[in-house]
PAZALO-653469 format. One record per residue: x, y, z of N, C-alpha, C in turn. Coordinates in steps of 0.1 Angstrom, whole numbers, padded with zeros to 4 digits, always signed. Example, Ala and Ser with C-alpha at 12.3 -4.5 7.8 and 13.67 -1.06 7.14 Angstrom:
<recs>
+0132-0057+0078+0123-0045+0078+0132-0033+0078 +0128-0022+0071+0137-0011+0071+0129+0000+0079 
</recs>
This chain:
<recs>
+0008-0012+0000+0000+0000+0000+0009+0012+0000 +0005+0022-0008+0014+0034-0010+0007+0046-0004 +0014+0054+0003+0009+0066+0010+0002+0075+0000 +0007+0076-0012+0001+0085-0022-0010+0078-0031 -0016+0068-0026-0027+0061-0033-0040+0065-0027 -0050+0065-0035-0064+0068-0030-0069+0059-0019 -0065+0046-0020-0070+0036-0010-0064+0039+0003 -0052+0044+0004-0046+0048+0016-0051+0061+0022 -0052+0071+0013-0056+0084+0018-0071+0085+0022 -0079+0078+0015-0094+0079+0017-0100+0068+0024 -0093+0057+0026-0099+0045+0032-0091+0040+0044 -0078+0036+0042-0071+0030+0052-0068+0039+0064 -0062+0051+0061-0058+0060+0071-0070+0065+0079 -0081+0070+0073-0092+0074+0081-0098+0063+0090 -0098+0051+0084-0103+0039+0092-0095+0037+0104 -0082+0037+0103-0073+0035+0114-0074+0046+0124 -0075+0058+0120-0077+0070+0129-0090+0069+0137 -0100+0065+0130-0113+0064+0137-0112+0052+0148 -0107+0041+0143-0106+0030+0153-0097+0033+0164 -0086+0040+0162-0076+0044+0172-0082+0053+0183 -0089+0064+0178-0094+0073+0188-0107+0069+0194 -0114+0059+0188-0126+0053+0194-0123+0043+0204 -0111+0038+0205-0107+0027+0214-0102+0032+0227 -0103+0024+0238-0097+0028+0250-0082+0029+0249 -0076+0037+0257-0061+0039+0256-0053+0027+0257 -0058+0017+0265-0050+0005+0267-0050-0004+0254 -0059-0001+0245-0060-0010+0233-0054-0003+0220 -0050+0010+0222-0045+0017+0210-0033+0012+0204 -0023+0007+0212-0011+0001+0206-0015-0012+0198 -0025-0019+0203-0029-0031+0196-0036-0028+0183 -0043-0017+0183-0050-0012+0171-0039-0009+0160 -0029-0001+0165-0018+0003+0156-0010-0009+0151 -0008-0019+0159-0001-0031+0156-0008-0039+0145 -0021-0041+0147-0030-0049+0138-0030-0041+0124 -0032-0028+0125-0032-0020+0113-0019-0020+0105 -0008-0020+0113+0005-0021+0106+0007-0034+0099 +0003-0045+0105+0004-0058+0099-0005-0059+0086 -0017-0053+0088-0026-0053+0076-0020-0045+0065 -0014-0034+0068-0008-0025+0058+0004-0032+0051 +0012-0040+0058+0023-0047+0052+0018-0059+0044 +0008-0066+0050+0004-0078+0043-0004-0075+0031 -0008-0062+0029-0015-0058+0016-0006-0062+0004 +0007-0061+0005+0015-0065-0007+0026-0074-0003 +0028-0078+0009+0039-0087+0013+0034-0097+0023 +0025-0105+0019+0019-0115+0028+0029-0125+0034 +0037-0131+0025+0047-0141+0030+0057-0135+0039 +0063-0124+0035+0073-0118+0044+0068-0113+0057 +0055-0111+0058+0050-0108+0071+0052-0119+0082 +0051-0131+0077+0054-0142+0086+0069-0142+0090 +0078-0139+0081+0092-0138+0084+0095-0127+0094 +0088-0116+0092+0089-0104+0101+0085-0108+0115 +0073-0114+0116+0068-0118+0129+0077-0128+0136 +0082-0138+0129+0090-0148+0136+0104-0142+0140 +0110-0135+0131+0123-0129+0134+0122-0118+0146 +0111-0111+0146+0109-0101+0157+0107-0108+0170 +0100-0119+0170+0098-0127+0183+0112-0132+0188 +0120-0137+0179+0133-0142+0183+0141-0131+0188 +0141-0119+0182+0149-0108+0187+0144-0104+0201 +0131-0104+0203+0126-0100+0216+0130-0110+0227 +0130-0123+0224+0134-0133+0234+0149-0131+0237 +0157-0129+0227+0171-0128+0229+0174-0115+0237 +0167-0104+0234+0169-0092+0241+0167-0093+0256 +0157-0101+0260+0155-0103+0274+0166-0110+0281 +0173-0119+0273+0184-0126+0279+0197-0117+0279 +0197-0108+0269+0209-0099+0269+0208-0090+0281 +0197-0086+0286+0195-0077+0297+0200-0084+0310 +0199-0097+0311+0203-0104+0323+0218-0105+0326 +0226-0101+0316+0240-0100+0318+0247-0114+0318 +0242-0123+0311+0247-0137+0311+0261-0136+0304 +0269-0146+0307+0283-0147+0302+0284-0148+0287 +0273-0154+0281+0273-0156+0266+0266-0144+0259 +0266-0132+0264+0259-0121+0258+0265-0119+0244 +0278-0119+0242+0283-0117+0228+0278-0127+0218 +0278-0140+0223+0273-0150+0214+0259-0148+0210 +0250-0145+0220+0236-0142+0218+0234-0131+0208 +0242-0120+0211+0241-0108+0202+0245-0112+0187 +0256-0120+0186+0261-0124+0173+0251-0133+0166 +0244-0142+0173+0234-0150+0167+0222-0142+0162 +0218-0132+0171+0206-0124+0167+0209-0115+0155 +0221-0109+0155+0224-0100+0144+0227-0109+0131 +0233-0121+0133+0235-0130+0122+0223-0134+0115 +0212-0137+0123+0200-0141+0117+0193-0130+0109 +0194-0118+0115+0188-0106+0107+0196-0104+0095 +0209-0104+0095+0218-0102+0083+0216-0113+0073 +0215-0125+0078+0213-0136+0068+0199-0135+0061 +0189-0130+0068+0176-0128+0062+0177-0117+0051 +0184-0106+0055+0186-0095+0045+0194-0100+0033 +0205-0107+0036+0213-0112+0025+0205-0121+0015 +0198-0130+0021+0190-0140+0013+0180-0133+0004 +0172-0124+0010+0161-0118+0002+0166-0107-0007 +0177-0100-0003+0181-0088-0011+0193-0091-0020 +0201-0100-0016+0214-0102-0023+0216-0115-0030 +0207-0125-0027+0209-0138-0033+0209-0138-0048 +0200-0130-0054+0199-0129-0068+0212-0123-0074 +0217-0113-0067+0230-0107-0072+0241-0117-0072 +0243-0123-0061+0255-0133-0059+0253-0145-0069 +0241-0150-0070+0239-0161-0079+0241-0157-0093 +0236-0145-0097+0238-0140-0110+0252-0138-0114 +0260-0132-0104+0274-0131-0107+0281-0144-0108 +0277-0154-0100+0283-0167-0101+0280-0174-0115 +0268-0172-0119+0264-0178-0132+0272-0171-0144 +0274-0158-0143+0282-0151-0153+0296-0156-0153 +0302-0158-0141+0316-0163-0140+0317-0177-0145 +0308-0186-0142+0308-0199-0147+0307-0200-0162 +0298-0191-0168+0296-0191-0182+0309-0186-0189 +0316-0177-0182+0329-0172-0188+0339-0183-0190 +0338-0193-0181+0347-0205-0182+0341-0216-0189 +0329-0214-0195+0323-0224-0203+0315-0234-0196 +0311-0231-0183+0303-0240-0175+0289-0234-0174 +0280-0243-0171+0266-0239-0170+0260-0243-0156 +0251-0234-0151+0244-0237-0139+0229-0239-0142 +0222-0247-0134+0208-0249-0136+0200-0236-0135 +0187-0237-0138+0179-0225-0137+0177-0220-0123 +0177-0207-0122+0176-0200-0109+0163-0192-0109 +0154-0195-0100+0142-0187-0098+0145-0175-0089 +0144-0163-0094+0147-0151-0087+0138-0150-0074 +0144-0145-0064+0137-0142-0051+0131-0128-0051 +0119-0127-0048+0112-0114-0047+0118-0106-0035 +0120-0093-0038+0126-0084-0027+0115-0079-0018 +0114-0082-0006+0104-0077+0003+0106-0062+0005 +0095-0054+0004+0096-0040+0006+0100-0036+0020 +0109-0027+0021+0113-0022+0034+0122-0030+0042 +0127-0042+0037+0135-0051+0045+0148-0044+0050 +0154-0036+0042+0166-0029+0046+0164-0020+0058 +0152-0013+0059+0149-0004+0069+0146-0011+0082 +0137-0021+0082+0133-0027+0095+0144-0036+0100 +0153-0041+0091+0164-0049+0096+0174-0040+0104 +0177-0028+0099+0185-0019+0106+0179-0015+0120 +0166-0013+0120+0159-0010+0133+0161-0021+0143 +0159-0033+0138+0160-0045+0147+0174-0047+0152 +0184-0044+0144+0198-0045+0148+0202-0035+0158 +0197-0022+0156+0200-0011+0165+0194-0014+0179 +0182-0020+0179+0176-0024+0192+0184-0034+0200 +0189-0045+0193+0197-0055+0199+0210-0050+0204 +0217-0041+0196+0229-0036+0201+0228-0026+0212 +0217-0018+0212+0215-0009+0223+0212-0016+0236 +0204-0027+0235+0201-0035+0247+0214-0042+0252 +0222-0047+0243+0235-0053+0247+0244-0042+0254 +0245-0030+0248+0253-0020+0254+0248-0014+0267 +0235-0017+0270+0229-0011+0282+0224+0003+0280 +0223+0008+0268+0218+0022+0266+0203+0022+0265 +0197+0011+0264+0182+0010+0265+0178-0003+0271 +0166-0004+0278+0161-0016+0283+0153-0023+0272 +0152-0036+0273+0144-0043+0263+0129-0040+0265 +0121-0042+0255+0107-0039+0257+0101-0048+0267 +0093-0042+0276+0087-0050+0287+0076-0059+0282 +0069-0055+0271+0059-0064+0265+0062-0067+0251 +0058-0079+0246+0061-0083+0233+0055-0073+0223 +0042-0070+0225+0036-0061+0215+0042-0047+0214 +0048-0043+0224+0056-0030+0223+0067-0031+0213 +0074-0042+0214+0085-0044+0204+0080-0046+0190 +0070-0054+0189+0064-0057+0176+0059-0044+0169 +0053-0035+0177+0049-0022+0172+0060-0014+0168 +0071-0014+0176+0083-0006+0172+0088-0010+0158 +0089-0023+0156+0095-0028+0143+0085-0026+0132 +0072-0027+0134+0063-0027+0122+0054-0015+0121 +0056-0004+0129+0048+0008+0129+0047+0013+0114 +0035+0012+0109+0033+0014+0094+0038+0027+0088 +0038+0039+0095+0042+0051+0088+0057+0050+0084 +0066+0043+0091+0080+0043+0087+0085+0029+0085 +0076+0020+0083+0080+0006+0081+0087+0003+0068 +0082+0009+0057+0086+0006+0044+0099+0014+0039 +0099+0027+0043+0111+0035+0038+0116+0045+0048 +0115+0041+0061+0121+0049+0071+0112+0061+0074 +0118+0071+0082+0131+0071+0088+0134+0059+0097 +0147+0055+0098+0151+0045+0107+0151+0050+0121 +0142+0044+0129+0139+0049+0143+0146+0039+0152 +0152+0045+0163+0158+0036+0173+0148+0035+0185 +0149+0023+0191+0139+0020+0202+0141+0030+0213 +0154+0034+0216+0156+0042+0228+0150+0056+0226 +0148+0060+0213+0142+0073+0210+0127+0073+0210 +0121+0062+0211+0106+0061+0209+0099+0053+0219 +0107+0045+0228+0100+0035+0236+0091+0042+0246 +0094+0054+0251+0086+0061+0261+0073+0065+0254 +0073+0068+0242+0061+0071+0234+0052+0059+0232 +0059+0047+0230+0051+0035+0229+0044+0031+0241 +0051+0033+0253+0045+0029+0266+0034+0039+0269 +0036+0052+0268+0026+0061+0272+0028+0074+0264 +0018+0078+0257+0019+0091+0249+0005+0098+0249 +0006+0111+0247-0006+0119+0246-0010+0120+0232 -0022+0115+0228-0027+0116+0215-0040+0124+0215 -0040+0135+0207-0051+0144+0207-0055+0148+0193 -0066+0154+0192-0071+0158+0178-0062+0169+0173 -0056+0177+0181-0046+0187+0176-0034+0180+0169 -0031+0168+0174-0020+0161+0167-0024+0157+0153 -0037+0154+0151-0042+0150+0138-0040+0162+0129 -0043+0174+0134-0042+0186+0125-0027+0189+0122 -0018+0189+0132-0004+0191+0129+0002+0180+0120 -0002+0168+0123+0002+0157+0114-0003+0158+0100 -0015+0162+0099-0021+0164+0085-0013+0174+0077 -0010+0185+0084-0002+0196+0077+0011+0190+0071 +0018+0182+0079+0030+0176+0075+0028+0166+0064 +0017+0158+0066+0014+0148+0056+0011+0154+0042 +0003+0165+0042+0000+0172+0030+0012+0178+0023 +0021+0183+0031+0034+0188+0026+0042+0177+0019 +0043+0166+0025+0050+0155+0019+0043+0149+0007 +0030+0148+0007+0023+0144-0004+0025+0153-0016 +0025+0166-0014+0027+0176-0025+0041+0175-0030 +0051+0172-0022+0064+0170-0026+0065+0159-0036 +0058+0148-0032+0059+0136-0041+0051+0138-0054 +0038+0142-0053+0029+0143-0064+0032+0155-0073 +0034+0167-0067+0034+0179-0075+0048+0182-0079 +0059+0176-0073+0072+0180-0077+0080+0167-0082 +0081+0157-0073+0089+0145-0077+0084+0138-0089 +0071+0136-0091+0066+0130-0102+0068+0137-0115 +0066+0150-0116+0070+0158-0128+0085+0157-0131 +0093+0157-0121+0108+0156-0123+0111+0142-0128 +0104+0132-0124+0106+0119-0129+0102+0118-0144 +0092+0125-0148+0088+0125-0162+0099+0132-0171 +0105+0142-0166+0116+0148-0173+0128+0139-0175 +0132+0133-0164+0144+0124-0164+0141+0112-0172 +0129+0106-0170+0126+0093-0177+0124+0096-0192 +0118+0107-0196+0116+0109-0210+0129+0111-0218 +0138+0118-0211+0151+0120-0218+0159+0107-0218 +0160+0100-0206+0168+0088-0205+0162+0076-0212 +0150+0077-0217+0144+0066-0225+0151+0064-0238 +0159+0075-0242+0167+0074-0255+0180+0068-0251 +0187+0062-0261+0201+0057-0259+0210+0068-0254 +0217+0066-0244+0226+0077-0238+0236+0082-0248 +0241+0074-0257+0251+0079-0266+0246+0087-0277 +0232+0088-0278+0226+0097-0288+0222+0110-0282 +0223+0112-0269+0217+0124-0263+0228+0135-0263 +0224+0147-0267+0233+0159-0265+0236+0162-0251 +0248+0168-0248+0252+0171-0235+0242+0179-0227 +0235+0189-0233+0225+0197-0225+0214+0189-0220 +0210+0179-0228+0199+0170-0224+0204+0161-0212 +0216+0157-0212+0221+0149-0201+0222+0157-0188 +0226+0169-0189+0227+0178-0177+0213+0180-0172 +0203+0182-0181+0189+0184-0176+0184+0171-0170 +0187+0160-0176+0181+0147-0171+0186+0145-0156 +0199+0147-0154+0204+0143-0141+0201+0154-0130 +0199+0166-0135+0194+0177-0126+0180+0173-0122 +0171+0169-0131+0158+0166-0128+0157+0153-0119 +0166+0144-0122+0166+0132-0113+0171+0135-0099 +0180+0144-0097+0185+0148-0084+0174+0155-0076 +0165+0163-0083+0154+0169-0077+0143+0159-0074 +0141+0149-0083+0131+0139-0081+0134+0131-0069 +0147+0126-0067+0150+0117-0056+0149+0124-0043 +0153+0137-0043+0152+0145-0031+0138+0147-0026 +0129+0152-0035+0115+0155-0032+0107+0142-0030 +0111+0132-0037+0104+0119-0035+0107+0113-0021 +0120+0113-0017+0124+0106-0005+0121+0115+0007 +0124+0128+0006+0120+0137+0017+0105+0139+0019 +0098+0138+0007+0083+0138+0008+0078+0126+0016 +0084+0114+0013+0080+0102+0020+0082+0104+0035 +0094+0109+0039+0097+0111+0053+0088+0121+0059 +0084+0132+0052+0074+0141+0057+0061+0134+0060 +0057+0126+0051+0044+0119+0052+0045+0109+0064 +0056+0102+0065+0058+0093+0077+0057+0100+0090 +0065+0112+0091+0065+0120+0103+0051+0125+0106 +0044+0130+0096+0031+0135+0098+0021+0125+0102 +0021+0113+0096+0012+0102+0100+0014+0098+0114 +0027+0096+0118+0031+0093+0132+0026+0103+0141 +0027+0116+0138+0022+0126+0147+0007+0125+0149 +0000+0121+0139-0015+0120+0141-0018+0110+0152 -0009+0100+0154-0011+0091+0165-0004+0094+0178 +0002+0106+0178+0009+0111+0190+0024+0108+0191 +0030+0103+0180+0044+0100+0180+0052+0111+0174 +0064+0114+0180+0073+0124+0174+0085+0116+0169 +0087+0116+0156+0098+0110+0149+0108+0120+0145 +0121+0117+0146+0131+0126+0143+0132+0129+0128 +0137+0141+0125+0138+0145+0111+0148+0137+0103 +0146+0136+0090+0154+0128+0081+0162+0136+0071 +0158+0148+0068+0164+0157+0058+0165+0171+0063 +0176+0177+0059+0178+0191+0063+0185+0199+0052 +0178+0202+0041+0184+0210+0030+0197+0205+0025 +0198+0192+0020+0211+0186+0017+0218+0193+0005 +0210+0199-0004+0217+0205-0016+0223+0219-0014 +0223+0224-0001+0230+0236+0002+0243+0233+0009 +0246+0220+0010+0258+0215+0017+0271+0221+0011 +0281+0224+0018+0294+0229+0013+0305+0218+0013 +0301+0206+0016+0310+0195+0015+0302+0182+0014 +0309+0171+0010+0302+0158+0009+0299+0154+0024 +0308+0157+0033+0306+0153+0047+0293+0160+0052 +0292+0173+0049+0280+0180+0053+0268+0175+0046 +0269+0171+0034+0258+0166+0026+0252+0154+0034 +0261+0145+0039+0256+0133+0045+0251+0135+0060 +0254+0147+0065+0247+0151+0077+0233+0156+0075 +0230+0159+0063+0217+0165+0059+0208+0156+0051 +0214+0146+0044+0207+0137+0036+0205+0123+0043 +0193+0118+0043+0189+0105+0050+0197+0105+0063 +0193+0114+0072+0200+0116+0085+0200+0103+0093 +0189+0096+0093+0187+0084+0102+0197+0073+0097 +0199+0072+0084+0208+0062+0079+0223+0066+0082 +0226+0079+0080+0240+0083+0083+0243+0081+0098 +0234+0085+0106+0236+0083+0121+0237+0068+0124 +0229+0060+0118+0230+0045+0121+0244+0040+0117 +0248+0044+0105+0261+0039+0100+0273+0044+0109 +0271+0056+0114+0282+0061+0123+0282+0054+0136 +0270+0052+0143+0270+0046+0156+0271+0031+0157 +0267+0024+0146+0267+0010+0147+0277+0003+0138 +0284+0011+0130+0295+0006+0121+0308+0013+0123 +0308+0026+0120+0320+0034+0120+0327+0035+0134 +0319+0038+0144+0325+0039+0158+0329+0025+0163 +0322+0014+0161+0327+0001+0165+0340-0003+0158 +0342+0002+0146+0354+0000+0138+0366+0008+0144 +0363+0017+0152+0374+0025+0158+0371+0040+0158 +0362+0044+0148+0359+0059+0147+0372+0067+0145 +0372+0078+0152+0384+0087+0151+0395+0084+0161 +0393+0073+0169+0403+0070+0179+0415+0062+0174 +0415+0058+0162+0426+0051+0157+0435+0059+0147 +0446+0054+0142+0455+0062+0134+0448+0066+0121 +0452+0077+0115+0445+0083+0103+0443+0073+0092 +0453+0065+0089+0452+0055+0078+0440+0046+0080 +0439+0040+0092+0428+0031+0094+0414+0039+0095 +0415+0051+0099+0402+0059+0099+0397+0061+0085 +0407+0065+0076+0403+0067+0062+0397+0054+0056 +0404+0043+0059+0400+0031+0053+0386+0027+0058 +0383+0029+0071+0370+0025+0077+0359+0034+0072 +0362+0047+0070+0352+0056+0063+0348+0051+0050 +0358+0047+0042+0356+0042+0029+0347+0029+0029 +0351+0020+0038+0343+0007+0040+0329+0010+0044 +0327+0020+0053+0313+0023+0057+0305+0028+0046 +0310+0036+0037+0302+0041+0026+0301+0031+0015 +0311+0022+0014+0309+0011+0004+0298+0002+0008 +0297-0001+0021+0286-0009+0026+0272-0001+0025 +0273+0012+0027+0261+0020+0026+0256+0019+0012 +0265+0019+0002+0260+0018-0012+0254+0004-0015 +0261-0006-0009+0255-0020-0011+0242-0021-0004 +0240-0014+0007+0227-0015+0014+0216-0010+0005 +0219+0000-0003+0209+0006-0012+0204-0004-0023 +0212-0013-0027+0208-0022-0037+0219-0032-0041 +0214-0044-0046+0224-0054-0050+0227-0052-0064 +0236-0043-0067+0240-0040-0080+0254-0033-0080 +0262-0034-0091+0275-0028-0091+0274-0013-0091 +0264-0007-0096+0263+0007-0096+0261+0013-0082 +0254+0006-0074+0252+0010-0060+0266+0009-0052 +0273-0002-0055+0286-0004-0048+0295+0007-0053 +0295+0010-0066+0304+0021-0071+0300+0034-0065 +0287+0036-0063+0282+0049-0057+0286+0050-0043 +0286+0040-0035+0291+0040-0022+0306+0042-0021 +0313+0036-0030+0328+0038-0030+0331+0052-0034 +0324+0057-0043+0326+0071-0048+0324+0081-0036 +0313+0080-0029+0311+0089-0018+0321+0086-0007 +0325+0074-0005+0335+0070+0005+0349+0077+0002 +0352+0076-0011+0365+0083-0015+0364+0098-0013 +0353+0104-0016+0352+0119-0014+0353+0122+0001 +0346+0115+0009+0346+0117+0024+0360+0115+0029 +0367+0105+0025+0380+0102+0029+0390+0114+0025 +0388+0118+0013+0397+0129+0008+0394+0142+0016 +0381+0145+0019+0378+0157+0027+0384+0156+0041 +0384+0144+0047+0389+0143+0060+0405+0144+0060 +0411+0138+0050+0425+0140+0048+0429+0154+0046 +0422+0161+0037+0424+0175+0034+0423+0184+0047 +0413+0181+0055+0411+0188+0067+0422+0187+0076 +0429+0175+0076+0440+0173+0085+0453+0178+0080 +0454+0181+0067+0467+0184+0060+0467+0198+0054 +0455+0205+0052+0455+0217+0045+0445+0227+0052 +0449+0240+0051+0440+0250+0056+0433+0259+0045 +0436+0255+0032+0431+0262+0021+0415+0260+0020 +0408+0270+0018+0393+0269+0017+0389+0278+0005 +0378+0273-0001+0372+0281-0012+0361+0290-0007 +0356+0300-0015+0345+0308-0011+0333+0299-0008 +0323+0304+0000+0312+0296+0004+0304+0291-0008 +0301+0300-0018+0293+0297-0029+0299+0286-0038 +0312+0287-0039+0319+0277-0048+0320+0264-0041 +0321+0264-0028+0320+0251-0020+0307+0244-0023 +0296+0252-0022+0283+0246-0025+0282+0241-0039 +0287+0248-0049+0286+0244-0063+0294+0232-0065 +0307+0231-0060+0315+0220-0062+0309+0207-0056 +0304+0209-0044+0297+0198-0037+0286+0192-0045 +0277+0201-0050+0265+0197-0057+0270+0190-0070 +0281+0195-0076+0285+0188-0088+0289+0174-0086 +0296+0171-0074+0300+0158-0071+0288+0149-0067 +0278+0156-0061+0265+0149-0058+0258+0144-0071 +0258+0153-0081+0253+0150-0094+0259+0138-0100 +0273+0138-0100+0280+0127-0105+0276+0114-0098 +0275+0115-0085+0270+0103-0077+0256+0099-0081 +0247+0108-0084+0234+0104-0088+0234+0098-0102 +0243+0101-0111+0245+0094-0124+0248+0080-0121 +0257+0077-0112+0261+0063-0109+0249+0056-0103 +0242+0063-0094+0230+0057-0087+0219+0054-0097 +0217+0063-0106+0205+0061-0115+0207+0051-0126 +0219+0050-0132+0221+0041-0143+0225+0027-0138 +0222+0017-0146+0223+0004-0142+0237-0003-0145 +0244+0003-0155+0257-0004-0158+0268+0007-0158 +0280+0002-0155+0292+0011-0154+0295+0017-0168 +0294+0010-0179+0297+0016-0192+0287+0028-0195 +0274+0026-0191+0265+0037-0193+0269+0050-0185 +0274+0048-0173+0279+0059-0165+0290+0066-0172 +0300+0059-0177+0311+0065-0185+0306+0073-0197 +0297+0067-0204+0291+0073-0216+0284+0086-0213 +0277+0085-0202+0269+0097-0197+0278+0108-0194 +0288+0106-0185+0297+0116-0181+0305+0122-0193 +0310+0114-0202+0317+0119-0214+0308+0128-0222 +0295+0124-0223+0286+0132-0231+0283+0145-0225 +0284+0146-0212+0281+0159-0205+0293+0169-0208 +0305+0164-0210+0316+0173-0211+0322+0174-0225 +0315+0168-0235+0319+0169-0249+0314+0181-0255 +0322+0191-0259+0318+0204-0264+0310+0203-0277 +0315+0195-0286+0308+0195-0299+0295+0187-0299 +0292+0181-0288+0279+0173-0287+0269+0179-0277 +0272+0192-0272+0264+0197-0262+0250+0200-0267 +0249+0205-0279+0236+0207-0285+0236+0200-0299 +0224+0195-0303+0224+0188-0316+0211+0192-0323 +0213+0197-0335+0202+0201-0343+0193+0189-0348 +0199+0178-0348+0191+0166-0352+0182+0159-0342 +0183+0164-0329+0176+0158-0318+0163+0166-0315 +0153+0159-0310+0140+0165-0307+0142+0177-0297 +0137+0189-0300+0138+0200-0291+0133+0198-0277 +0140+0204-0268+0136+0201-0254+0121+0205-0251 +0116+0215-0258+0103+0220-0255+0092+0210-0260 +0097+0201-0268+0088+0190-0272+0088+0178-0263 +0099+0177-0256+0101+0166-0247+0095+0169-0233 +0096+0181-0229+0092+0185-0215+0080+0194-0216 +0069+0191-0209+0057+0198-0209+0059+0212-0202 +0050+0221-0204+0051+0234-0197+0050+0233-0182 +0041+0224-0178+0040+0221-0163+0053+0217-0157 +0060+0207-0164+0072+0202-0159+0083+0213-0159 +0083+0222-0169+0093+0232-0169+0091+0242-0157 +0078+0245-0154+0075+0254-0143+0079+0247-0130 +0076+0234-0129+0079+0227-0117+0094+0226-0114 +0101+0224-0125+0116+0224-0124+0121+0236-0118 +0116+0248-0122+0120+0261-0116+0117+0262-0102 +0105+0258-0098+0100+0259-0084+0108+0249-0075 +0111+0237-0080+0118+0227-0073+0133+0232-0070 +0139+0238-0080+0152+0243-0079+0153+0254-0068 +0143+0263-0069+0143+0274-0059+0142+0269-0045 +0133+0259-0043+0131+0253-0029+0143+0246-0025 +0149+0238-0034+0161+0229-0030+0174+0237-0028 +0175+0249-0035+0188+0255-0034+0188+0269-0026 +0176+0273-0022+0175+0286-0015+0178+0283+0000 +0188+0289+0006+0191+0286+0020+0181+0289+0030 +0172+0299+0027+0163+0303+0038+0151+0294+0038 +0149+0285+0029+0138+0276+0029+0142+0262+0035 +0136+0258+0045+0140+0246+0052+0135+0234+0044 +0142+0223+0046+0138+0211+0039+0124+0206+0042 +0119+0209+0054+0106+0204+0057+0096+0215+0053 +0100+0226+0047+0091+0236+0041+0088+0248+0049 +0087+0259+0043+0084+0271+0050+0069+0271+0055 +0061+0262+0050+0047+0261+0054+0046+0259+0070 +0056+0252+0075+0056+0249+0089+0061+0260+0098 +0065+0271+0092+0069+0283+0100+0058+0293+0100 +0047+0291+0093+0036+0300+0093+0027+0298+0105 +0019+0308+0109+0009+0306+0119+0000+0294+0116 -0006+0288+0126-0013+0275+0125-0024+0276+0115 -0032+0287+0115-0043+0289+0106-0038+0289+0091 -0027+0296+0089-0022+0297+0075-0016+0284+0071 -0009+0277+0081-0004+0263+0078-0015+0254+0073 -0026+0254+0080-0037+0245+0077-0043+0249+0064 -0045+0262+0061-0050+0266+0048-0041+0261+0037 -0028+0264+0038-0019+0260+0028-0018+0245+0026 -0019+0238+0037-0019+0223+0037-0031+0218+0029 -0043+0223+0031-0055+0219+0024-0054+0222+0009 -0048+0233+0006-0047+0237-0008-0037+0227-0015 -0026+0224-0008-0016+0215-0014-0022+0201-0015 -0030+0197-0005-0036+0184-0005-0046+0183-0016 -0054+0193-0018-0064+0193-0029-0057+0192-0043 -0047+0200-0045-0039+0200-0057-0033+0186-0060 -0028+0180-0049-0022+0167-0050-0032+0156-0054 -0044+0157-0048-0054+0147-0051-0059+0148-0065 -0060+0161-0070-0064+0163-0084-0053+0157-0093 -0041+0160-0090-0030+0155-0098-0029+0139-0098 -0032+0133-0086-0032+0119-0085-0043+0113-0094 -0054+0120-0096-0065+0115-0104-0061+0114-0118 -0052+0123-0123-0049+0124-0137-0035+0117-0141 -0027+0115-0131-0014+0109-0134-0014+0094-0132 -0004+0087-0139-0003+0073-0137+0005+0070-0124 +0004+0058-0119+0011+0054-0107+0026+0055-0108 +0032+0061-0097+0046+0063-0097+0051+0061-0083 +0056+0049-0080+0060+0045-0066+0072+0053-0061 +0073+0053-0048+0085+0060-0042+0098+0053-0045 +0108+0061-0048+0121+0055-0053+0126+0045-0042 +0126+0049-0029+0132+0041-0019+0124+0028-0015 +0113+0026-0022+0105+0013-0019+0114+0001-0023 +0123+0003-0033+0130-0009-0037+0142-0012-0029 +0144-0004-0018+0156-0006-0009+0152-0012+0004 
</recs>
C-alpha cells in the first residue's frame, strides 16, 4: 500500500484513525499493531510471517541480553547474524547467484535454472531498526521492551515501516509505553502529511517525467545539454520523493501522538560531501556512524585506518541501497570523497568561497546520482563523457527540449530548484513556519492539488521502496 494512493488516503488512514481514537487507551497500541500488519500484508503476505518470527526471536534474545549472562556476545552475534542472513538472502541472493552464473559461463560452464527471489519492501529499513535495538540492549543504553507487542509495534509501525526514517527504540519507547494523542496532533500531522504528499505528487513525479523521457533514449545519442537536464531533474526527483515520504511518515506518526526525528535538512546547500551526509537521509547516516564506524574505531585510531574505515562504511552503505554494481560504485565514490575531505582537513587550511564550495559539492553529488540512476558502469562512463563533450552539447538533429518537456514540468523544475537551493527555505518547508491557521489553509490547498494530480497521473511509486 502506498501513501500517495487513493485507497490509503481515503480509506485505510481514516479507518485506522477512527478505530484508534474510538478505542480505550490500553488498546490503542494493539490497534496500531494490527493496522501495521494489515498495511504490510497488503503487498507482502509471505514476508509478514518472516517479520513476525524474526521479531519474536529478537525479543526473546533481548530479554536474555539484559540479564548479563556470560554468553551475551554469542547471543548478540546469533541475533544479528539471523537478521543479516535474512537480509542477504532476500536482497542479495539474486545478485550473488547472477554473478556466479556469469563467472561460470565465462569459463564455459553452466548452472541450472535459478528462480529469482522477490525483494520484500522495506527489509533494509526494518532490519537496521532491529539490529539497533539488539545492540542498544547489549550496550545497556536502553532496556528491552517490557511487553512483546511494544517491540512488535516498534518494528512494524506502518508510517515508517517501508522506507524509514530508521527509528531507534531508545528514541521512541517512552512514546510507545505512554503518549498523549489528541485531535490537535491530527491537525499538525495532517499539515506535514499534505506537505510530503505535495512534494511527491506535485514535484517529484513531474521531475521523474523529465528524467525518464530523456533517458528513455540511448545515452550515446543524447546531446550534453539533455544529459545535464536529465540528471538535474533526477536529483530533484529523488530528493523530493524521499524527503516527501519522510514528511508523510512523520506527519502520520504525529497523528497518533508519535514524534519521529527529522530525516532531511536542506542537503543541496551543503558545502562538502561530509556535510551533505549530515543533511541527507540523516537516520541512515547516524546509524552507520553509531553501529558501524564507531565500533570499527571511529576517530580513535590512526588516520590511515580511519580513512579506510570511512571508505568501507560508505561502500557498505552503497551496497545497502541495492544489490548492483552501480550502488557499490556509488558508495565507493562517496567514501572516496569523504576520505579525501577528512585527509584535506588534517593536512591543509586552504578553503574556497562559500558559494563555490556549495557548487563543487553539488557537482559531485550530481556525478554520484548518475552512478546511482544508471544500471551499468559503461552507461555511467558514456553519460559523463557526453556531459563534457563540447561538440555534442547541442544537436540540431535531436528533438527540441520543449517538445520533450511539458510546460508544467518546466515550471515545476524552476520551483523545485528554488526550494532545493535557497538557503532560507528549510527542507521540511516554510509552510511549517507560518501561523497555524495559515499552515492549515496551505496544507489543504496542497492536499487538494495533490489529489487532483493523482487522479490524472499514472502510478509512480516511491524510489526508496526498492531498498
